[in-house]
N, C-alpha and C positions, 0 to 999 in steps of 0.2 A: 269773596267769602265773607259771610257775616261774622264779625268778630266781637267777642264779649267786651273788649276794651272800649269799643264805641259807646256802650251803655254805661259801663262802670266808671271809666276814667273821665267821661264828660261830667259825671257827678263829682269826680274827684277834684277837678280844677276849681269848681265853685266851692267845694268843701274846704279846700286849702285857703281860699280867700277868707271864708267865714271863720275858719278855725283860728286864724290869727287874732281876730277880735275877741272870740270866745275865750281863748287861752289867757287873755289879759284881764278878764272879768270873772270874779268868783260867782258862780251860779249854783243854785240849788235845784237839782232836777226834781220835777214834780213827782208826786207819788201816783202811779197809774193803777187804776182798778182793773179787774179782769172780768168785767160784765160782758156777756155775749151780745153783740150788736147786730151781726149778720150771720147767717148760715149759708155757705156757698157749697152746693153739692155735698151736704152733710158735714162740711168742715167749718168750724166756728171761727169767726173773726171778732176779736174782743175789743172793748173800748181801750184797753191797754195797748193793743197792736196799733190802733188808729192814732192814739196819742203819741206813741213813739214815732210813727211815720210823720205826723204833723211836726214834731220837733226836728225830724230829719229834713223836711222841706224847708223849715225855717233856717236851719243851719246852712243849707245850700242856697238860701235866698231865692227860692223858687216858689211860684204860686202853684197851687194844685189842691185837689180834693183828696185828703189823706184816706178817707174811708174808701173812695173809689180805687185809689192806688192799691190798697190792701186786698180789695176784692179781685182786682186784676192780677195781683201777684199770686193769690190763692188759685185762681184759674190756671195761670201759667205753670205753677208747680204741679198741679194735678195732671195737666196735659203732659208735662215732662215725665212724670211717673208712669203715665199710661204708655209712653213711648219707650219705657225702660231706661230712661236717662237718670243716672244717680251721680250726684256730686258729693264726694267724700269730705269728711271733716278736714282731712289733711290738705285737700285741694283748696278748701275755703281758707284755712289758716295760711297757706302759702300765698294766696291772693291778698289776704289782709296784710301780710308782711310786705308784699310788693307795693301795695297801696301806700303804706307808711313810708317805705323807702323812696317811692316816687315823689312823695310830698315832703321829703327831707325831714321826716319825723321819726323819733324813736317809738317803739311799740307802746311804751308807757305813756308817751305824749298823746298818741292817737287814742288810747284807752281813756285817758283823762278828758280829751275833747268830747268823746262820745258820752261819757257819764255826765259831765258838767252840762252838756247841752240838753240832756234828757233823752237822747237817742238810745244810748246803751250799746255797748259793743256787740252784744248778742243779736240785737235787732239789725245792726249794720251787717253782721256776718250772714244773717239769713237773707238780707237783701243781696249780698254778693252771691250766695248760693243760688238764689232765684235767677239772677242775671246770667250766671254761667249756664244754668240748666236751660233757660229760655234761649240763649244763644245757640245751644246745640239743637234745640227743637227747630229754630228758625233755619239753621244751616241745613238740616235734613229736609225741610220743606223747600228751601231754595234749590237744593240739588235735584229735588223731584220735579222741578219745573214751575213751581208756584211763584218763584221770584222773577218771572219774566225771562226764562232761559233763552239763550241765543240759539237760533236754528242754523242749519247748514247754509240756508239762503242768506241769513244775516251775516254769517261769517264771510261768505263769498262777496257780499256787497261791501263789507268793511275792508276786505283785502283789496278790492278794486279802488276804494277810496284812498288806500295807502299805496297805490301804484302797482297793485298786484302781488305785493310781497306777503308771504305767509309769516306770521309771527312764530317765534320759537319759544320753547320752554325747556327747563331742565327736567329730565326724566330720571328718577331715582330707583335703584333696586335696594329694597329695605329688608331688614330682619329685626323682628321684635323678640326681646328676651324678657320673660316675666318670672320673677321670684314670687311664687304664689304664697299669699298669707290669708288663711281662712278668717272670716269675720270674727269668729269666736276666739281666735288666738291673736288678734291684731295688737292689742295692748301689750301682750307678753312677748311677742316675737318680732314685731315690726322693726325695731332698732337693729336687732341681730341680722335680720334679712337684708336690711339696707347696707350693712357693712359687707355682707357676702356679695350683694349686687355691685357695690362700688369696687370690690376687689376683682370681680370678673370683668367689669367694664375696663378697669385699668390694664388688664391683660389682652383686651380685645384688639386684634390686628387684622381683621377681615372676617368675612362671613363663613369662610370654608372651615374654620377651626372651632366655631362656636359650640357645635354639638359635642365635640370632643371635650371641651372645657366643662360642659354641663353634665357629662356622664357621671361624675362622682358627687354631684350635688342633688339634694332632695327637693322635690317639688319645684323644678325649674322647667319652664316651657319655652321652647324656641320655635318661633313661627316665621316662615318666609312670607313676606307681604307682597312680593312680586314687584312689578314695575308701577310706579306712581308718579304722575306728572305733578309739578310744583303747585298748580292751582288746586289739585285734589288732596294735598296733604292735610291731615287732621289739624284743626286749628290749635289744639293744645300742644302739638309737637312741631308745627311748621317752622317757627323761628329757629328752634334748636337744630333741626335737621339741616336747614339751609346754612347754618353756621358751622357745621361739622364737616371735616374733610373726609374724602373717600377712604375707607379702611378704618375709620374711627367710629366712635359711638357717642350718642348724646349723653348728657348727664343723667343720672338716675332720678326717677320721679316716683313719689308715692301716689298710688291710684287705688281705686276700690278693689282691684284684683290683688294688689300687693305692692311690689317695687319693680319698676320697669326701666328699660332703656332700649333705644333703637340703634341698630348698627347700619352704617351706610356702606352697602356692598359695592355699589358703583353709581356713576351718574354720567349723563351725556345730554347734549343739546339736541332736541328733535324738532322737526317742523313738518307737519302734515295736516290734513283736513281736521282730524280729531283735535290736534293740538291747537289749531286756529280757533276752533269752536270753544275749547276750554279757556283759552287766554282771553278771548273777547268776552266770554261770559263773566270771567273774573273781573275784567275791567269795567263791566257794566254794573257791578254790585255797589252802587253808590249808597251814601248814608240815607238819602231820601228813599231809595228803593227798600232799604232795610226798615225804615220807619213805616213805610206804607204796608209792607208785608206784615210787620208786627201788629199794626192796628187792625188789618183785615183778619188776621189769625185770631186775635183777642175778641173781635166783634163776633166772629163765628162761634167761639167758645161761649160767649155771653148769651147768644141766641139760643143755645141748647142747654144752658145751665139752669139750675134751680137756686135762685137767690132769694132768701127770705130775710126781711128786716124784722128784728125783734123790738 
């Protein structure tokens, strides 16, 4: 599975090293203008955008073309939008907080590094949003076979290489609970809905009683997701699902639909031809494969794009 952390946290390690030296030096961020430099499929890329990205590359101690990076990011975001992928502000904020925690920094420290370096926290958050959205777009394309999917013949060959043993995987029976929050009411009701979702999750003791618990609640959707193999788990939920015991539920998460959690109805180890194919395909998704797929995808988008330099 192509995971966002590959893209985001590889930047994070370089940023952490650079942040140490930045935090010890008082820097005055440059004043960036907002003159349009490129128009990418009718979406403007400004000199301010490019200057922020140049500062980000410098902070990471990476070489690169800031203008080209912003053009690529604009193409990726447009493609994600076309595919119906939306990364909410809550998801971005949560990722920003995890990034700070992972680098052993307080949020105020991370904010300060971003401002002093000239990157700006808003630019970094948009970078996070773009990486999360692009990861989902890549995952969808990978699952469709563009990422070099493993055929049944490949699975048979690999099984023979392993002495004829079929690999196994955990198969989960899952149930999704959504406390719906309309976009227009998000700022006013999200905190209240999260408290309600947390309360219901605390009472969760198996999938058989979920609908009974939900009867007296307003705008709560319960969806049976059926059987899902571990390699097929949604990237945003996979780690939490694997860490949750049968009969329990994942922690609640804020999403673009509202507040959600997933109940683990049951799990079992399975081993058959479909499982073998899934496991081997998952094992084959190397970082190089992800990079190659990403480059191919962006090159295709560029070939069809209207990019005008001002």
